[in-house]
N, C-alpha and C positions, 0 to 999 in steps of 0.2 A: 504494500500500500504506500502510495506517495501522494503528496499534495502541494499546492502553492498557497495555502492559507496564510495571510499576512500576520505579522506580529503587532502592527499598529496601523491605525487609520485616523484621519481627522473626522470630526463630527460631520455626518452626512456624506462623507466620501464613499465612492463605490470602488469595488475591485472585482474584476473577473478572475475566478479561481478555477483550478482543476483538481479533482480528486480521482486518482487511479486506483482501482480495486481489482484484485484477481479473483476470478470465480474458482474457488478451491473445492466446490461441491461436485455433484454428479448430475445436476439439472441445468439445462440451458436457460439463461436469463433472457426474457423477452420483454419488449417495450410496448406491445399491443395486447389488449384484452383487459378483462376485469381484475385479474390478479397479476398485473405487470410488476416488474422489479424496478425499484427506484432507490436513490440515496435519500434517506429521510433524516430530518432534524430530530434528535433524541427528545422524547417528550412531545413530539409534534409541534414544537415551536423553537424559534431561534431569534436572537436579538438582531441578527444581520440579514435575515431572509424571511419575509412575511409568509410565503407559501409553505415553507417547511419541507419541500420536496425538490430534488434535482432529478430531472428526467433524462433518459437516454433518447436519442433521436428515434422517431417512429420507425418501426420495422426492424430495429436493431435486435440481433440475437448474439448473446455472449456465451460461447461454448465453454464447457468445463476446461479449466486451466488457462483460458484466455483472460485478457484484462478488459475492463470497462473504464472509459474516461468520462467523467461527469464534469461538464463545464456550466458554471452558473455565476450569477452576480451577487455579491454581498454589498449591503449598504449599511454603513456605520450608524448607530443611534446618534441623535442630536446632542445627547448629554455625555460629557466626558466621563471616563471611568474604565474599569476593566470588566470585560464581558467574555463569556465562554461561548464558542460555537462548537457544537458537537454533532457528529453525523454517523449513521449506521445504515446498513442495507436493510431494506424491507420488501417483502412480497406483499403487496396491498391485500388487506383482508385476510391474510394468512398468518404471517409471523415476521418478527424482526430477527436478524441473524448476523453473525460475523462480529468482527472487532469494531469498537467505537473509535473514531478519529476525532480528537478534540484539540482545540487551540485556544488559549487565552489571548484575546486581542485587546490592546490598550487603545482606547479612543481618547485622543488628547487634543485639546484646544490649540488652535494656531497661536503662535506667539508673535 
């Protein structure tokens, strides 16, 4: 698993990030259907991402042992402080699985 989650942002600043996860299971991850696979914000909420889900492009299939790259935009809260963004794989309506990737991000006011 690798990622480009930042360590700091200014209030309201956006950052396009990537999280790469290997499918170490025996099931192909698909992006279409009722039970598609996504990268989900732990607890279904994240201070940097209002939707709480990062999607694979439609029609994507990630075979076992292949990697999936999730690209999405984070937007820093308006209030300065330290916030945690944490993400984990989810098969919608079925289960959460795999490791959690977490990063504490400092939102600091411009000087």
